[in-house]
C-alpha positions, 0 to 999 in steps of 0.5 A, spaced: 762 632 741 763 631 749 767 636 753 773 633 757 774 637 764 781 636 766 783 639 773 790 642 772 790 646 778 797 647 781 799 642 776 805 644 771 801 642 765 805 646 759 800 643 754 794 646 757 797 653 759 799 653 751 792 652 749 789 657 754 794 662 751 792 661 744 785 661 746 786 668 750 789 671 744 784 668 739 778 671 743 782 678 745 779 677 752 785 679 756 786 686 759 792 690 756 794 690 764 794 682 764 800 678 765 798 672 760 804 668 763 802 669 770 794 668 768 797 661 765 800 659 771 793 660 775 789 655 770 784 651 774 780 647 769 781 646 762 775 643 758 777 640 752 773 638 746 777 633 742 784 636 742 781 643 742 780 647 748 773 649 749 773 653 756 777 654 762 777 657 769 783 660 773 783 662 780 787 667 784 787 668 792 785 674 795 782 676 801 775 679 801 774 684 806 767 684 807 768 677 809 775 678 812 777 671 809 781 669 804 778 666 797 780 663 791 777 668 786 775 664 779 774 666 772 771 662 767 772 663 759 768 659 754 769 659 747 763 663 743 761 656 740 760 653 746 756 658 750 749 657 752 750 649 753 751 649 761 759 649 760 759 655 765 755 652 770 760 645 769 766 649 770 764 653 776 762 646 779 769 643 777 773 649 779 769 649 786 771 641 787 778 642 785 779 648 789 776 645 795 780 639 795 786 643 794 784 647 800 783 641 804 789 638 803 793 645 805 789 648 811 795 652 812 793 656 806 786 658 810 782 658 803 775 659 806 771 658 799 771 660 792 768 667 790 767 670 783 765 677 780 759 675 776 759 678 769 753 674 766 747 677 765 741 673 769 746 668 772 744 670 779 737 669 781 734 670 788 741 672 790 744 665 788 747 661 782 745 655 779 751 652 782 750 654 789 754 661 790 751 666 794 751 674 793 755 677 798 755 684 795 758 688 790 764 691 787 766 698 787 763 698 780 757 695 782 758 688 779 755 682 783 760 678 788 758 671 789 761 666 794 761 659 796 764 656 802 768 650 803 765 645 808 771 644 812 773 651 813 773 653 820 773 660 822 778 663 827 775 668 832 779 671 837 774 676 839 767 677 838 766 680 831 764 688 832 757 687 831 756 682 837 760 687 841 755 693 839 749 688 841 752 687 848 753 695 848 
């Protein structure tokens, strides 16, 4: 059966939220410290196979200190029976599209792009993912961080970056 990818970003979708809470509970994937209701409000893409939620993505905003910009950090979850079918890549593409459209419509939010902490072995080859995200560094516990910039994003540089100041000497 084909999967239907639905953009639910910043939309009150009680059914998708309820289905996400069920999937998280069934798979036991939320850390004990996670607030399931809050995570439900961060839903970005709900991917349905018929009436059953087969995969989902969530997003939250955070400044990536290394890049000094605010990004939408994306998390994905795919039901075990749908893994290794390209669903993760499609979720990444759909999430990027939904978040880019929202960020462009809300320039005051200054969202530079999407970011993800990569947990799937082999997802990064040569510093890139299949969906155009590029490696920019690592977390404190050595997990890769990848980003994909939004083409509409413009930097606000009030003064030259420190590296340029050092080069000028």
